[in-house]
N, C-alpha and C positions, 0 to 999 in steps of 0.2 A: 660607578663611573666606566665607560668602556675607553678605549684607547683611540676613539675616532676624533679627528680632528676637530676644535672648536670655533675656529675662525672659518666663515664661509669658503674663503678662497683658497685655505688649506684643505677643506672639503672636496671641494671643486676639483682641483690638483691630483687627489688621491683618488676620486671616481674616473677621473680622464687616465690615470696611470692603470686604475684596476681595467678599463675598456680595453686600453693596446695590451696589457697581458691577456685578458682574453683574445684580442686579435689575433697574437702571436701564438698562441694556443694550437698544437696539431689538432685537426679532425673537427673544429669549431667554424663554420661559417656564419654570415651575417643572420641568416635564420635562428640559428641556436642561440648566438650570443644575445640576440633581441629577446628569444624565449627565454634566458637564464635572467637577463635583466629586468624582464616584467614579471616572471616568477619570483624573484628574491627582492624586487624593490629597487634593486640596484647591481652593478657589476661588484662593487667593494662585499656588498651581502653573499653575492653567487660565489665569489674565491674565497670565503671564509666559511661557505656551508659544508655539512659532514657530509660524507659518501652517501650514508643513507638518504639524507635530503637532497641530492642531487639526483639520486635514481627515482624521484617523485616528478621529475621535471618530462611530461611527455615526449618531447622534442629529442632528447638526447638517448644515446646507446651506450653500451660498456667501454666502446672506445674511445668515444668523445669524453666521457666521463672521466677518464682516468688521467688524462692531461692536465686537468684542471687544478690549478694551483702551484704548475710548476715552476722553479726557482729560476728556469733556462727562458721561458716565456715573461718572466718579472725582468730580468737582467735586459732581455731585448727591448722590453718597453721603456727604460728607463734610457736606454741607449739612444733610443728612436728619439724621446723626447729632447736629448742634449742636442741630437743632431739637428732638429726642427729650430732648435732656437739659435743653433749656429749660423743656418742657412737662412734665418728669418721665415721661415715657414710657420704658419699658425694651425695648430691641431685643435678640433671641434668633436666633442665627444657627445655621443646620443643622450639625451635628458640634461645636458648643460647648456649654460648662456652662449647664444651664438648658433648654434647648431641650427640648420636650416629647417623652420617647421613644416615646410614642403616637402621634406622627405617621408612625413607621416604618411604619405599615400601609399609608401612602398610596403610590402609585406614581410621585405628583408633590407630593412634601411642598414646601410653602413655605419658599425659602431663608433668607428672615428671616420673623418674626413680631414685631408691635409690640402690647407688652402695657401696661397701665394698670389700677396693683391688683397685688396679691400674688398670683401664680399658684400654686395648688397643685403637689404632685408628680404629675405624669401618667406613670406609667412603662407600659411596654407593653401592660398589662392593667390600665389604669387605674379606680379605685375611683369612676366616674362614669357618669351616665346621660343620653344625651341625650333631651329632650323635645320634639316638635314637634308642630304642627298648624296649622288654618287660622286667619287672620287674625279670619276670621268666625265665631267658634265659638259652639257652642250655649250657653246658660246652665248646662246641666247639663254640659258637655265644661269648661267655666270651673272649673267646682266641683271635679270630679272631678279635674281636674289639680292644683287647690289641694292637694287632698287627699293625693294621691299625691306630688307635689314636697314637700311638708313631712314626710311619713314617712320619704322618702327622706335629708332633710336630717338628721331626727333620726338615723338609721341610719348617718351619717358617710359619706352618699355625696354627691358633688358634682353639682350640676344643672347642665347645660349647654344652651343654646338660643340663639335668634338675636336676642334683644330685640326681635321682631317683635312687632306688636298681638296680641290674641286669646293663643293658648295660650302662647305663648312669654312672654309678660309676667306671665301668671298662674304659672306656673311658677318665675320668677325670685323673684315678689315670695312667693311662698309659701315658697321655700327661704329665703330671706334670712331673713323674719320668724321661719321656725322656728329661727334663730340658725345656719342652714349657711352652705356656700361655693356661690356659683352664679357661672357665668362665660358671659359675654354673647360670641358669636361674631358680627363684623359682617359687613356686605356694603359698608362704608365704613372710614372711618379711625378709631381710636380717639377723636379729637378732633373727630370729625363724626358725632352720635350721631343715628340715624335709627328711628324717628321720633322727631319734637322733644319730644313729651310724656313721652319715657322718660329724658330727658335726668337728671332726678332719681333714677330708678330706677338709672339706669347707674352714677351715684357709689357705690351699695352694692354693685355686682357687680365683680368684674374683666372688663376688657372685653378681648379678643384680637382683632387682626385683621393679614391680609397685604398690605393695602394701606398706600401712604406715609402718612403726617401731609396732612392737609388733601384727603384724596378723597372727595369725595360717593360718595352711595350711586348704582349704576347695576343696572339689570335684570340685565346678565349676571354682576354681581359675585353673587349670591346663590345661584345653583346652585353656585359655586365655595365659595363658604362653608359650605354645607351638606355638603360632603364634611369640610369641618374638625371639624365638630360630630360626624359619626359616626366619624371616627377618633379624636378626643380621648375618646369613651365606649364603655364596654365593650358597651355596649347603645342602642340609639334605641328609645323609645316614641312611636310614634304615635298622638294622640287622636281627631284628625277630619282629615279631607282628602278631596277628590277624588282620582278617579284619577291626574288630570294635576296634580301641585301640588308644590311645592318639600318639602314633607312626604314625598310617595314619592320624589323625588329623594335626599332624607336618607337612607331606607330602603335604597336601591339601593347608596348609598355605605356604608352599614353593612353590607351583606352581602360586599362586594366587599372590604371592610378585616377580613374574618373574624369580625363582630360579631353578636351576635345582635340581632334584631328583635321588638318587643313591638308588640301593638295592641290597643285599646280596643275591644270591639263596640259597634256604634251601632245605631240606629232603620231598620227595612228601610224603604229606599224615601227616606233621606233621601241627598242627594247627598254630604253632609258624611261620612257613613259608608261610603261605596265606596270609598274608598281603604284603609281600616282592614280591610273585609271583603274587599279583594282579598289585601291581605298574609296575612290569617288563613286563607285558602284555600289561599296559597303556603306554610303553615308556620309563619306569624309566631307568637309566645307570646301566648295570649289573656290579657287584663292586663284586671282590675278593679282591686287595690289592689296599692301598693308591697309588698307581701310577695309578690305573685306575682312580680315583678321577683328580688326578693332569692330567693326559692326557688331560681328558675332559673339564678342565678350562686352560689349557695352561699354566701351572703353574710350568712346569719343571720337574726336576727330584728329587726323594727322595734320600736325602744323604744315602749310605749304613752306617749300623749300625757298629761302628767300634767292629772290631772282638777282642778279647783278644788273648794273645799270649798263642795258644793252639798247642798240638800234633796234627798232621796232619791228623789222623783220627775224632778226635773231631772237629777240625777246619772244614773240608769237611762235616759233618752230620749237624753242625750249619748252614751254608752255606745254606745248602740243604732245611734248615726251614724257607724257604721265606713265606709260607703259610702252616697252619697246615697240617699236614701228618701222615700218618700210616705205622707202619712199614714195609709193603709191598712196600709202595710207597717210603720209606727212601732207601730201599733196590735196587730198582729199579735205582733210582737217583745214589746212591753212589758206589754201586755195591761191598760193604763191605759183607762178611760173616754175617750171622744173630748173632754168639756170640761176634764177634768183634763191630757191630752196636748197639748190646746191651749194651755192657760195653761202647763205646762213650756215650751212652744216660745217662746211670747210672753215670757218671762223669759228664757229663752237667748239669745233674739235681741238683746234691749236691752240687756243684757251681752258682745254683740259675739262671742257664741260659735258661733251658727249663722247661716245665711242661709237664705232661702228663692229658688230661682229655677226656673223652670219647671216650677212643681207638686212640686218634691221638695225636700226640707232636707237639709242639709249642714253639717258643721262648717266655720267660716271657718278 
C-alpha cells in the first residue's frame, strides 16, 4: 500500500497542491512543469521522483532540478490554497476536473489557473471568441466592437478579452450588457484588477489568471496573458492595433494554437489599422459584423436584436444600423428626407438606443 489518498476528491486535492508546489518552485516555468507532469504521469509523482529520475527529463537543467521538492515551495502552495478559499477564488489544476480543455492547444499550458466567477465550459473547440485591440481605439472601432460583441453574446458565444482600456473594455461591457458571458484574462492576479477603473466591470465578468493572488500587473505578464486569450477562443478578432502590439501577439498565438484569426479593416494610413491590414494580407478573415465570424466557424445566425415598439421612421433607421453608418449612408438605405432622418436619430439617441461617434451613427 502507498500513502496516496484513496478518496478521489482527496487525490485531486493532493494533485492540486503538488501542481501549486511546482508552480512556486524556482526555475520551473509552464513548459518545464508540463514536461514533468507528462513524463511522470502526475505532479505528485514528479515531486517524489529521485534525483536520477529527474535528470532523465529532457526539458530540465541542473538548476531547475535542484529546487524540486523544496519545503518552501510546498508551504507557499498550502498558503495560496488557504488564501484562495478565503477570497472565494477557485484554483483549477492541469489534468484535474474543471481545467479548460481548450488550453490543450498550448505548448506551455499553465499548471494552475485562478478563477473568480463562474467559468463556462471551454472544450477543445470552445464556442468563444477573443476580441482584442488597442487601448487608444478610435470611436468607430469602439462602436464596431460593441456591436460585434453584443451580437456574439446573443448568439450564445462567450466573449474573451484582456480587460484593458479601449477595445477590451468595450467588448466585455457589450457582451454582458447583451446578457451574455464574458471572460477577462488578466496580466495580474484575479484580486488585483488592472486598470483600477475596471474593478466594477470585473465584478460582472468571470476573471481568470495564471498568477498567484496579490500579483500586480507587470509588462512581461501581458504577452503571456495573450496566449491564454488565444487558446481559450476558437478565433481571435483584432479590431485595431499597430504592427507591433499586444493584439498582433495574440493573433500570432492564435495561429500557433490552430485557431482562426479575424481582422477588421480600417482607414488607410491610420497606424491603428496597420496591424489588422497586415493580418488581412496574410489571410485573416475580413470581419465587419458578428455574422462574418459565425459564418466562418459554421455557428449559425446571430439572433436579431429585439426592436422596441417604435414609430415607423425610427424603427426603419434603427434597423438600418446593422453596422456604423454616416448620415449619407442612412439616407441612401432608408430613403428618408434629411430632417426626418435627423429627428429619428435624435429620438433614438435620447432613448439610449444609438450613439454618434466620429461622424458615424451606431447602435448602442
